[in-house]
Structure formats: structure tokens, C-alpha cells
TORRO-487403 format. One record per residue (C-alpha): residue in three letters; x, y, z. Coordinates in Angstrom, 3 decimals. Example, Ala and Ser with C-alpha at 12.3 -4.5 7.8 and 13.67 -1.06 7.14 Angstrom:
<nodes>
<node residu="ALA" xx="12.300" yy="-4.500" zz="7.800"/>
<node residu="SER" xx="13.670" yy="-1.060" zz="7.140"/>
</nodes>
This chain:
<nodes>
<node residu="MET" xx="47.404" yy="42.832" zz="-160.382"/>
<node residu="ASP" xx="48.287" yy="46.322" zz="-161.608"/>
<node residu="PHE" xx="46.166" yy="48.235" zz="-159.102"/>
<node residu="LYS" xx="46.958" yy="51.636" zz="-160.615"/>
<node residu="ALA" xx="45.796" yy="50.556" zz="-164.069"/>
<node residu="GLU" xx="42.612" yy="49.040" zz="-162.650"/>
<node residu="ILE" xx="41.884" yy="52.125" zz="-160.560"/>
<node residu="ASN" xx="42.281" yy="54.344" zz="-163.625"/>
<node residu="ARG" xx="39.960" yy="52.048" zz="-165.593"/>
<node residu="LEU" xx="37.298" yy="52.232" zz="-162.896"/>
<node residu="LYS" xx="37.673" yy="56.011" zz="-162.561"/>
<node residu="GLU" xx="36.858" yy="56.376" zz="-166.257"/>
<node residu="LYS" xx="33.890" yy="54.012" zz="-166.065"/>
<node residu="LEU" xx="32.228" yy="55.073" zz="-162.825"/>
<node residu="ASP" xx="30.415" yy="58.197" zz="-161.659"/>
<node residu="VAL" xx="32.992" yy="58.647" zz="-158.896"/>
<node residu="THR" xx="35.377" yy="61.201" zz="-157.432"/>
<node residu="ILE" xx="38.377" yy="60.103" zz="-155.383"/>
<node residu="VAL" xx="39.500" yy="62.521" zz="-152.692"/>
<node residu="ALA" xx="42.608" yy="62.143" zz="-150.520"/>
<node residu="HIS" xx="43.952" yy="63.982" zz="-147.506"/>
<node residu="TYR" xx="47.494" yy="65.380" zz="-147.585"/>
<node residu="TYR" xx="48.609" yy="62.773" zz="-145.027"/>
<node residu="GLN" xx="47.805" yy="59.778" zz="-147.246"/>
<node residu="ARG" xx="50.676" yy="57.631" zz="-148.502"/>
<node residu="ASP" xx="52.071" yy="58.758" zz="-151.859"/>
<node residu="GLU" xx="50.695" yy="55.976" zz="-154.063"/>
<node residu="VAL" xx="47.145" yy="56.654" zz="-152.843"/>
<node residu="PHE" xx="47.545" yy="60.433" zz="-152.901"/>
<node residu="GLU" xx="48.623" yy="60.269" zz="-156.557"/>
<node residu="MET" xx="45.386" yy="58.530" zz="-157.618"/>
<node residu="ALA" xx="43.099" yy="61.223" zz="-156.201"/>
<node residu="ASP" xx="41.028" yy="63.686" zz="-158.225"/>
<node residu="ILE" xx="40.929" yy="66.133" zz="-155.326"/>
<node residu="VAL" xx="43.550" yy="66.574" zz="-152.579"/>
<node residu="GLY" xx="43.605" yy="68.890" zz="-149.583"/>
<node residu="ASP" xx="42.911" yy="69.131" zz="-145.873"/>
<node residu="SER" xx="39.735" yy="67.904" zz="-144.226"/>
<node residu="LEU" xx="37.273" yy="70.793" zz="-144.620"/>
<node residu="GLU" xx="38.518" yy="71.721" zz="-148.089"/>
<node residu="LEU" xx="37.956" yy="68.134" zz="-149.207"/>
<node residu="ALA" xx="34.402" yy="68.055" zz="-147.847"/>
<node residu="ARG" xx="33.502" yy="71.325" zz="-149.556"/>
<node residu="ARG" xx="35.031" yy="70.341" zz="-152.895"/>
<node residu="ALA" xx="33.434" yy="66.892" zz="-152.713"/>
<node residu="LYS" xx="30.048" yy="68.576" zz="-152.315"/>
<node residu="GLU" xx="30.664" yy="70.635" zz="-155.462"/>
<node residu="THR" xx="31.490" yy="67.663" zz="-157.672"/>
<node residu="LYS" xx="28.730" yy="66.407" zz="-159.971"/>
<node residu="ASN" xx="29.503" yy="62.759" zz="-159.299"/>
<node residu="GLU" xx="27.200" yy="60.755" zz="-157.061"/>
<node residu="TRP" xx="29.943" yy="58.605" zz="-155.525"/>
<node residu="ILE" xx="32.725" yy="59.965" zz="-153.320"/>
<node residu="VAL" xx="35.570" yy="57.628" zz="-152.372"/>
<node residu="PHE" xx="37.299" yy="59.334" zz="-149.459"/>
<node residu="CYS" xx="40.860" yy="58.366" zz="-148.562"/>
<node residu="GLY" xx="41.284" yy="59.685" zz="-145.061"/>
<node residu="VAL" xx="39.896" yy="59.030" zz="-141.589"/>
<node residu="GLY" xx="36.317" yy="58.518" zz="-140.448"/>
<node residu="PHE" xx="35.327" yy="62.036" zz="-139.352"/>
<node residu="MET" xx="36.300" yy="63.324" zz="-142.810"/>
<node residu="GLY" xx="33.882" yy="60.995" zz="-144.583"/>
<node residu="GLN" xx="31.219" yy="62.049" zz="-142.090"/>
<node residu="SER" xx="31.849" yy="65.707" zz="-142.925"/>
<node residu="VAL" xx="30.964" yy="65.062" zz="-146.573"/>
<node residu="LYS" xx="27.697" yy="63.383" zz="-145.521"/>
<node residu="VAL" xx="26.881" yy="66.296" zz="-143.214"/>
<node residu="ILE" xx="27.570" yy="68.943" zz="-145.851"/>
<node residu="ALA" xx="26.189" yy="66.921" zz="-148.786"/>
<node residu="PRO" xx="23.798" yy="64.183" zz="-147.526"/>
<node residu="GLU" xx="22.852" yy="63.355" zz="-151.103"/>
<node residu="LYS" xx="26.329" yy="61.993" zz="-151.866"/>
<node residu="ARG" xx="27.187" yy="58.292" zz="-151.534"/>
<node residu="VAL" xx="30.411" yy="58.264" zz="-149.524"/>
<node residu="LEU" xx="32.668" yy="55.211" zz="-149.312"/>
<node residu="MET" xx="35.993" yy="54.921" zz="-147.504"/>
<node residu="PRO" xx="38.639" yy="52.371" zz="-148.535"/>
<node residu="LYS" xx="39.475" yy="52.130" zz="-144.837"/>
<node residu="VAL" xx="37.216" yy="53.581" zz="-142.168"/>
<node residu="ALA" xx="40.276" yy="54.516" zz="-140.144"/>
<node residu="CYS" xx="39.710" yy="56.501" zz="-136.981"/>
<node residu="CYS" xx="41.639" yy="59.610" zz="-136.042"/>
<node residu="ALA" xx="43.084" yy="58.988" zz="-132.563"/>
<node residu="MET" xx="42.253" yy="62.534" zz="-131.463"/>
<node residu="ALA" xx="38.649" yy="62.228" zz="-132.634"/>
<node residu="ARG" xx="38.290" yy="59.008" zz="-130.628"/>
<node residu="MET" xx="39.311" yy="60.818" zz="-127.448"/>
<node residu="ILE" xx="35.932" yy="62.528" zz="-127.179"/>
<node residu="ASP" xx="32.387" yy="61.269" zz="-127.675"/>
<node residu="GLY" xx="28.972" yy="62.551" zz="-126.660"/>
<node residu="THR" xx="29.368" yy="61.334" zz="-123.081"/>
<node residu="TYR" xx="32.752" yy="62.988" zz="-122.573"/>
<node residu="PHE" xx="31.380" yy="66.174" zz="-124.111"/>
<node residu="ASP" xx="28.428" yy="66.193" zz="-121.711"/>
<node residu="GLU" xx="30.794" yy="65.550" zz="-118.782"/>
<node residu="SER" xx="32.936" yy="68.518" zz="-119.846"/>
<node residu="VAL" xx="29.898" yy="70.783" zz="-119.917"/>
<node residu="GLN" xx="28.856" yy="69.478" zz="-116.492"/>
<node residu="TYR" xx="32.385" yy="70.113" zz="-115.164"/>
<node residu="MET" xx="31.957" yy="73.786" zz="-115.979"/>
<node residu="VAL" xx="28.416" yy="73.921" zz="-114.594"/>
<node residu="ASN" xx="29.554" yy="72.315" zz="-111.329"/>
<node residu="ARG" xx="32.168" yy="75.060" zz="-110.979"/>
<node residu="GLY" xx="29.804" yy="77.951" zz="-111.332"/>
<node residu="VAL" xx="29.343" yy="78.518" zz="-115.083"/>
<node residu="PRO" xx="25.678" yy="78.120" zz="-116.123"/>
<node residu="LYS" xx="25.159" yy="75.972" zz="-119.221"/>
<node residu="GLU" xx="23.640" yy="78.921" zz="-121.081"/>
<node residu="ASP" xx="26.906" yy="80.809" zz="-120.522"/>
<node residu="ILE" xx="28.999" yy="78.150" zz="-122.273"/>
<node residu="LEU" xx="29.800" yy="78.356" zz="-125.978"/>
<node residu="PRO" xx="31.321" yy="75.115" zz="-127.284"/>
<node residu="ILE" xx="33.715" yy="75.087" zz="-130.223"/>
<node residu="THR" xx="34.874" yy="71.795" zz="-131.685"/>
<node residu="TYR" xx="37.865" yy="71.252" zz="-133.887"/>
<node residu="ILE" xx="36.797" yy="69.616" zz="-137.142"/>
<node residu="ASN" xx="38.792" yy="66.555" zz="-136.014"/>
<node residu="SER" xx="35.805" yy="65.191" zz="-134.104"/>
<node residu="ASP" xx="32.960" yy="62.757" zz="-134.626"/>
<node residu="ALA" xx="29.737" yy="64.034" zz="-136.205"/>
<node residu="SER" xx="27.880" yy="63.248" zz="-132.972"/>
<node residu="VAL" xx="30.116" yy="65.696" zz="-131.083"/>
<node residu="LYS" xx="29.639" yy="68.336" zz="-133.781"/>
<node residu="ALA" xx="25.883" yy="67.839" zz="-133.414"/>
<node residu="LYS" xx="25.992" yy="68.399" zz="-129.643"/>
<node residu="VAL" xx="28.039" yy="71.540" zz="-130.246"/>
<node residu="GLY" xx="25.482" yy="72.704" zz="-132.814"/>
<node residu="GLU" xx="22.597" yy="72.110" zz="-130.423"/>
<node residu="MET" xx="24.285" yy="74.356" zz="-127.824"/>
<node residu="GLY" xx="24.727" yy="77.171" zz="-130.340"/>
<node residu="GLY" xx="28.381" yy="76.419" zz="-130.927"/>
<node residu="MET" xx="30.618" yy="76.156" zz="-133.954"/>
<node residu="VAL" xx="33.202" yy="74.013" zz="-135.690"/>
<node residu="CYS" xx="36.676" yy="75.368" zz="-136.422"/>
<node residu="THR" xx="39.733" yy="74.292" zz="-138.362"/>
<node residu="SER" xx="43.376" yy="74.950" zz="-137.540"/>
<node residu="ALA" xx="43.307" yy="77.618" zz="-140.264"/>
<node residu="ASN" xx="40.371" yy="79.610" zz="-138.872"/>
<node residu="ALA" xx="40.393" yy="78.814" zz="-135.134"/>
<node residu="PHE" xx="41.624" yy="82.322" zz="-134.260"/>
<node residu="LYS" xx="38.724" yy="83.917" zz="-136.101"/>
<node residu="ILE" xx="36.146" yy="81.470" zz="-134.710"/>
<node residu="ILE" xx="37.294" yy="81.868" zz="-131.082"/>
<node residu="GLU" xx="37.429" yy="85.649" zz="-131.525"/>
<node residu="LYS" xx="33.851" yy="85.651" zz="-132.819"/>
<node residu="GLY" xx="32.734" yy="83.298" zz="-130.069"/>
<node residu="LEU" xx="34.077" yy="85.620" zz="-127.374"/>
<node residu="GLU" xx="31.802" yy="88.373" zz="-128.642"/>
<node residu="SER" xx="28.945" yy="86.418" zz="-127.048"/>
<node residu="GLY" xx="30.430" yy="87.075" zz="-123.609"/>
<node residu="LYS" xx="30.350" yy="83.352" zz="-122.895"/>
<node residu="LYS" xx="33.067" yy="80.964" zz="-121.747"/>
<node residu="ILE" xx="34.594" yy="78.928" zz="-124.569"/>
<node residu="LEU" xx="34.632" yy="75.146" zz="-124.172"/>
<node residu="PHE" xx="37.172" yy="73.977" zz="-126.746"/>
<node residu="VAL" xx="37.224" yy="70.307" zz="-127.774"/>
<node residu="PRO" xx="38.982" yy="67.992" zz="-128.376"/>
<node residu="ASP" xx="42.539" yy="69.317" zz="-128.963"/>
<node residu="ARG" xx="44.016" yy="70.998" zz="-125.892"/>
<node residu="CYS" xx="47.086" yy="72.188" zz="-127.824"/>
<node residu="LEU" xx="45.084" yy="73.976" zz="-130.497"/>
<node residu="GLY" xx="42.907" yy="75.631" zz="-127.855"/>
<node residu="GLN" xx="45.868" yy="76.685" zz="-125.714"/>
<node residu="ASN" xx="47.961" yy="77.919" zz="-128.639"/>
<node residu="PHE" xx="45.253" yy="80.189" zz="-129.965"/>
<node residu="ALA" xx="44.403" yy="81.419" zz="-126.468"/>
<node residu="LEU" xx="48.072" yy="82.379" zz="-125.983"/>
<node residu="GLN" xx="48.127" yy="84.070" zz="-129.385"/>
<node residu="MET" xx="45.061" yy="86.106" zz="-128.422"/>
<node residu="GLY" xx="46.255" yy="86.978" zz="-124.911"/>
<node residu="LEU" xx="43.527" yy="84.881" zz="-123.295"/>
<node residu="ARG" xx="43.630" yy="82.693" zz="-120.214"/>
<node residu="SER" xx="43.163" yy="78.975" zz="-120.755"/>
<node residu="CYS" xx="43.211" yy="75.752" zz="-118.781"/>
<node residu="VAL" xx="42.794" yy="72.042" zz="-119.493"/>
<node residu="ILE" xx="40.152" yy="69.968" zz="-117.737"/>
<node residu="GLY" xx="41.884" yy="67.315" zz="-115.663"/>
<node residu="VAL" xx="45.321" yy="68.961" zz="-115.820"/>
<node residu="GLY" xx="46.183" yy="70.880" zz="-112.657"/>
<node residu="GLU" xx="43.765" yy="73.501" zz="-111.413"/>
<node residu="CYS" xx="41.232" yy="74.336" zz="-114.116"/>
<node residu="ASP" xx="38.792" yy="76.950" zz="-112.870"/>
<node residu="PRO" xx="36.303" yy="77.802" zz="-115.655"/>
<node residu="LYS" xx="35.373" yy="81.072" zz="-113.945"/>
<node residu="GLU" xx="38.988" yy="82.299" zz="-114.001"/>
<node residu="ASN" xx="39.775" yy="81.301" zz="-117.611"/>
<node residu="ASP" xx="38.467" yy="82.328" zz="-121.008"/>
<node residu="VAL" xx="39.071" yy="79.089" zz="-122.942"/>
<node residu="ILE" xx="38.489" yy="75.775" zz="-121.182"/>
<node residu="CYS" xx="40.068" yy="72.917" zz="-123.134"/>
<node residu="PHE" xx="39.265" yy="69.236" zz="-123.285"/>
<node residu="ASN" xx="42.330" yy="67.055" zz="-122.682"/>
<node residu="GLY" xx="42.721" yy="65.638" zz="-126.202"/>
<node residu="PHE" xx="45.715" yy="65.760" zz="-128.514"/>
<node residu="CYS" xx="47.241" yy="64.584" zz="-131.796"/>
<node residu="SER" xx="49.707" yy="61.768" zz="-131.156"/>
<node residu="VAL" xx="51.736" yy="62.670" zz="-134.261"/>
<node residu="HIS" xx="52.182" yy="66.332" zz="-133.396"/>
<node residu="GLN" xx="53.158" yy="65.422" zz="-129.813"/>
<node residu="LEU" xx="56.324" yy="63.875" zz="-131.291"/>
<node residu="PHE" xx="57.858" yy="67.294" zz="-131.957"/>
<node residu="THR" xx="59.808" yy="68.648" zz="-128.998"/>
<node residu="VAL" xx="61.740" yy="71.668" zz="-127.814"/>
<node residu="GLN" xx="64.866" yy="69.503" zz="-128.067"/>
<node residu="ASP" xx="64.183" yy="68.959" zz="-131.793"/>
<node residu="ILE" xx="64.121" yy="72.721" zz="-132.341"/>
<node residu="GLU" xx="67.308" yy="73.202" zz="-130.319"/>
<node residu="PHE" xx="69.041" yy="70.489" zz="-132.369"/>
<node residu="TYR" xx="68.216" yy="72.113" zz="-135.702"/>
<node residu="ARG" xx="69.044" yy="75.637" zz="-134.546"/>
<node residu="GLU" xx="72.437" yy="74.445" zz="-133.322"/>
<node residu="LYS" xx="73.143" yy="72.562" zz="-136.546"/>
<node residu="TYR" xx="71.830" yy="75.301" zz="-138.863"/>
<node residu="PRO" xx="71.864" yy="78.719" zz="-137.096"/>
<node residu="ASP" xx="69.870" yy="80.392" zz="-139.878"/>
<node residu="ILE" xx="67.161" yy="77.715" zz="-140.139"/>
<node residu="LEU" xx="63.463" yy="78.538" zz="-139.826"/>
<node residu="ILE" xx="61.082" yy="76.363" zz="-137.824"/>
<node residu="ALA" xx="57.485" yy="75.921" zz="-139.010"/>
<node residu="VAL" xx="55.011" yy="73.827" zz="-137.017"/>
<node residu="HIS" xx="51.348" yy="72.897" zz="-136.877"/>
<node residu="PRO" xx="49.333" yy="74.421" zz="-133.986"/>
<node residu="GLU" xx="48.454" yy="70.890" zz="-132.824"/>
<node residu="CYS" xx="52.020" yy="70.842" zz="-131.421"/>
<node residu="ASP" xx="52.689" yy="71.467" zz="-127.742"/>
<node residu="PRO" xx="52.502" yy="75.185" zz="-126.803"/>
<node residu="GLU" xx="56.186" yy="75.193" zz="-125.766"/>
<node residu="VAL" xx="57.112" yy="74.019" zz="-129.283"/>
<node residu="VAL" xx="54.855" yy="76.586" zz="-130.958"/>
<node residu="LYS" xx="56.339" yy="79.395" zz="-128.828"/>
<node residu="LEU" xx="59.826" yy="78.631" zz="-130.161"/>
<node residu="ALA" xx="58.806" yy="78.279" zz="-133.804"/>
<node residu="ASP" xx="59.130" yy="80.991" zz="-136.434"/>
<node residu="PHE" xx="55.760" yy="80.093" zz="-137.934"/>
<node residu="SER" xx="52.717" yy="78.096" zz="-136.888"/>
<node residu="GLY" xx="49.921" yy="77.264" zz="-139.276"/>
<node residu="SER" xx="47.463" yy="74.744" zz="-140.646"/>
<node residu="THR" xx="48.371" yy="72.164" zz="-143.275"/>
<node residu="SER" xx="47.555" yy="74.486" zz="-146.166"/>
<node residu="GLN" xx="49.244" yy="77.436" zz="-144.437"/>
<node residu="LEU" xx="52.425" yy="75.407" zz="-143.873"/>
<node residu="ILE" xx="52.529" yy="74.487" zz="-147.559"/>
<node residu="LYS" xx="52.169" yy="78.133" zz="-148.600"/>
<node residu="TYR" xx="54.785" yy="79.254" zz="-146.068"/>
<node residu="VAL" xx="57.413" yy="76.795" zz="-147.276"/>
<node residu="ASP" xx="56.619" yy="77.407" zz="-150.955"/>
<node residu="ALA" xx="57.157" yy="81.146" zz="-150.481"/>
<node residu="LEU" xx="60.643" yy="80.750" zz="-148.964"/>
<node residu="PRO" xx="63.761" yy="81.275" zz="-151.106"/>
<node residu="ILE" xx="65.075" yy="77.855" zz="-152.109"/>
<node residu="GLU" xx="68.350" yy="78.482" zz="-150.246"/>
<node residu="GLN" xx="66.466" yy="79.084" zz="-146.968"/>
<node residu="LYS" xx="66.554" yy="75.998" zz="-144.740"/>
<node residu="VAL" xx="63.338" yy="75.122" zz="-142.922"/>
<node residu="ALA" xx="62.394" yy="72.322" zz="-140.508"/>
<node residu="VAL" xx="58.688" yy="71.466" zz="-140.532"/>
<node residu="GLY" xx="56.779" yy="69.940" zz="-137.642"/>
<node residu="THR" xx="53.861" yy="68.020" zz="-139.101"/>
<node residu="GLU" xx="52.990" yy="64.632" zz="-140.620"/>
<node residu="TYR" xx="55.787" yy="62.957" zz="-142.584"/>
<node residu="ASN" xx="53.961" yy="62.312" zz="-145.871"/>
<node residu="LEU" xx="53.102" yy="65.990" zz="-146.196"/>
<node residu="VAL" xx="56.623" yy="67.207" zz="-145.411"/>
<node residu="ASN" xx="58.102" yy="64.613" zz="-147.757"/>
<node residu="ARG" xx="56.063" yy="66.070" zz="-150.647"/>
<node residu="MET" xx="57.223" yy="69.623" zz="-149.987"/>
<node residu="ARG" xx="60.168" yy="71.072" zz="-151.912"/>
<node residu="GLU" xx="63.107" yy="68.636" zz="-151.971"/>
<node residu="LYS" xx="65.924" yy="71.057" zz="-151.171"/>
<node residu="ASN" xx="66.565" yy="72.515" zz="-147.693"/>
<node residu="THR" xx="63.356" yy="71.120" zz="-146.153"/>
<node residu="PHE" xx="63.680" yy="68.901" zz="-143.082"/>
<node residu="VAL" xx="61.330" yy="66.929" zz="-140.842"/>
<node residu="LEU" xx="61.447" yy="68.390" zz="-137.326"/>
<node residu="SER" xx="61.967" yy="65.038" zz="-135.617"/>
<node residu="SER" xx="64.534" yy="62.297" zz="-135.200"/>
<node residu="ALA" xx="61.706" yy="59.748" zz="-135.605"/>
<node residu="LYS" xx="59.368" yy="59.430" zz="-138.596"/>
<node residu="PRO" xx="56.193" yy="61.338" zz="-137.585"/>
<node residu="SER" xx="53.786" yy="59.220" zz="-139.577"/>
<node residu="CYS" xx="50.058" yy="59.068" zz="-138.782"/>
<node residu="PRO" xx="49.254" yy="55.349" zz="-138.442"/>
<node residu="THR" xx="45.557" yy="55.650" zz="-139.250"/>
<node residu="MET" xx="46.083" yy="57.918" zz="-142.265"/>
<node residu="ASN" xx="48.559" yy="55.366" zz="-143.592"/>
<node residu="GLU" xx="46.164" yy="52.423" zz="-143.308"/>
<node residu="THR" xx="44.676" yy="52.988" zz="-146.765"/>
<node residu="THR" xx="46.451" yy="51.086" zz="-149.558"/>
<node residu="LEU" xx="46.101" yy="50.975" zz="-153.344"/>
<node residu="GLU" xx="44.451" yy="47.574" zz="-152.987"/>
<node residu="ASP" xx="41.892" yy="49.051" zz="-150.572"/>
<node residu="LEU" xx="41.159" yy="51.832" zz="-153.039"/>
<node residu="TYR" xx="40.768" yy="49.335" zz="-155.885"/>
<node residu="ASN" xx="38.454" yy="47.088" zz="-153.822"/>
<node residu="THR" xx="36.253" yy="50.059" zz="-152.972"/>
<node residu="LEU" xx="35.919" yy="51.158" zz="-156.594"/>
<node residu="LYS" xx="35.297" yy="47.551" zz="-157.668"/>
<node residu="SER" xx="32.489" yy="47.293" zz="-155.115"/>
<node residu="ILE" xx="30.728" yy="50.191" zz="-156.869"/>
<node residu="GLU" xx="31.166" yy="48.474" zz="-160.231"/>
<node residu="ASP" xx="29.774" yy="45.245" zz="-158.756"/>
<node residu="GLU" xx="26.848" yy="47.164" zz="-157.215"/>
<node residu="LYS" xx="27.849" yy="45.934" zz="-153.768"/>
<node residu="PRO" xx="29.330" yy="49.075" zz="-152.164"/>
<node residu="ILE" xx="31.511" yy="48.568" zz="-149.101"/>
<node residu="ASN" xx="32.389" yy="50.825" zz="-146.162"/>
<node residu="GLU" xx="29.630" yy="53.303" zz="-146.906"/>
<node residu="ILE" xx="29.321" yy="56.200" zz="-144.455"/>
<node residu="PHE" xx="25.904" yy="56.937" zz="-142.957"/>
<node residu="VAL" xx="24.926" yy="59.756" zz="-140.600"/>
<node residu="ASP" xx="21.441" yy="59.943" zz="-139.073"/>
<node residu="ASP" xx="19.174" yy="62.901" zz="-139.820"/>
<node residu="HIS" xx="19.333" yy="64.406" zz="-136.306"/>
<node residu="THR" xx="23.135" yy="64.413" zz="-136.353"/>
<node residu="VAL" xx="23.232" yy="65.844" zz="-139.875"/>
<node residu="LYS" xx="20.866" yy="68.663" zz="-138.874"/>
<node residu="TYR" xx="22.832" yy="69.926" zz="-135.879"/>
<node residu="ALA" xx="26.347" yy="69.091" zz="-137.085"/>
<node residu="LYS" xx="25.579" yy="70.986" zz="-140.286"/>
<node residu="LEU" xx="24.355" yy="73.903" zz="-138.181"/>
<node residu="ALA" xx="27.704" yy="74.015" zz="-136.336"/>
<node residu="LEU" xx="29.583" yy="73.834" zz="-139.649"/>
<node residu="THR" xx="27.357" yy="76.468" zz="-141.269"/>
<node residu="ARG" xx="27.989" yy="78.923" zz="-138.411"/>
<node residu="MET" xx="31.715" yy="78.527" zz="-139.022"/>
<node residu="LEU" xx="31.379" yy="78.997" zz="-142.777"/>
<node residu="GLU" xx="29.310" yy="82.147" zz="-142.312"/>
<node residu="ILE" xx="32.056" yy="83.655" zz="-140.142"/>
<node residu="ASN" xx="34.867" yy="82.378" zz="-142.356"/>
</nodes>
């Protein structure tokens, strides 16, 4: 079967918008009506007039559309799960709050901030405690605003993102479960989660490229280890990395530390992947053209598959956490 031809036929027939994250494999990415990073996709999906959203990404991203736009019907060709998002659930969140309480920080003096790479149930718990969501693009601004409350920041689930922005802001941070983590002596208390892809980039990778190309620039995602970010020339979100590389003179060599599919679609000349291994996100790469076709066909057959549902309580408080972020942003 010519899946591309069939997908195009179904796109013309159905009241549907296909959205795809930057990390999707090329053949899926090319079929999308809207591409971007997670929050951008959710916001643009809300704005579309079509009832059906087919989201090519990982589970928390489909949930974000349902939280922001509950009226949309959201299907996912593969309900793949971000490994980082799976590292924290409601129970682990509650235990992290209790960890701080047990060490002398009253619950009312804790302001939780969750990276958007988290389950809707975690976002809802954050919303109920007066907290906010952040992205890698706006984490600095969100943490800065949160500190105005005078409260301790509980940052979940990505320890690297929390630590990197704390370092950038001159704040003290620690990671629960890693060495001594005294919430009373630190400003940002991080949950011990991480992105398995961005952990692949090392100090040795940077040293290799700098030795091979003395004038090279190093650009990395803030989900990388703090020691890697310290040595980089630039650190930024997916969209910020794209803009950074695009703005460089074509003769300027740059090594980029983020997911392979994204780097591979950047400019062809003088752009390198900052790793000796292929830093490919396994869950983002689960979605195939056949999966996308089957999902669209299920709408045509009036038997939708892999539909995303979020209960009303979760929508209410997760949306509150997202709205607080958007108001600041």
C-alpha cells in the first residue's frame, strides 16, 4: 500500500489536523499539517477549526491538547510514553513534597513547578498547590516568577533542567536522593528524573569536537547534564536551538546536542551531532506511516483508535497550572 497517498486522501476527506513533534521520524514529520515542540503544538492544535487532532508524539503531548482544548477529539497513532514523564507520578510527587515537609519546609511554603514533560495527573497536583508548568524555553522566567513568592521551588521531573537554570540564576539547588539534599539550605529542590537521550551527550564529546575543530561552536539542550551545559557555547530549547543554528554563518561549524531527527533536519553543511552514538528517542520513533494511516482510517470507519481522555478534575487543575505559565509567558 502507498501509505503516503492514502494519508493524503484521508487528510482531504476528513475534518482532521495532523500534528508532529520535531523528534518524529522524517516520513511522519513530512505528513504533518503542524510541526513544533510540545507546548507550541498543543496551542496551535487548539486554534485549528478541525474537530479531530491526530498527534504524532508521546502521551503527555496528546494530554496537553485535551487539557487546553477539551472539546477536541485527540487520537495518537502510537500512545508512546516519554521515559522522563514515566519517572514521576502522583505518588512520587506526593513523596517529594513530604520529603521537604519532613525536613522543615511547611507544605504551604512549597511552590511546585513541573516541566511540561509530565503526565496530566502530575500537572494537576502542581496546579492544586498553586504551582505552574514550564517549558525548556521559559523555565528561567517561570522559576524567577516563582521565587517572588518567597517559597521553596520543587522542580519536577527533570533534575538537569532544574539544576541548569538554578546555576544560570545563581541559585542553590539539590536533587532529592542524590547526596545531601537539604530543602532549607537550597532554593530549587529537584526531583531525580532525566531525559535518557540528552544524557548521552558528554564532556568527552565536547572535548573531541573542540580538538578536531578548534573554532567549532557547541549548542546543547538544557536537559543535558550541567557539566555539559557549562562547557557549551549555547544552551536552549528545541525552537531556540533551531533559531541559533539558522542564524550562524554557513561556514561556522556547530555541534548540536539534542535528538538526532531534529539535528538531521537542520542545515546540511557544517552541522554535527554531538555524540559518537545516534541519540535517537526510542518512543518518539515508534510512530510509523502505517500507524498514522491506521489512525486516520479509524476516523473514516467511525471506529476511532487510541483516543486520549483526561478526566474533568485533572483537566481543571492541570489547565490552571498551564494557564499560570501562559499568563507569565
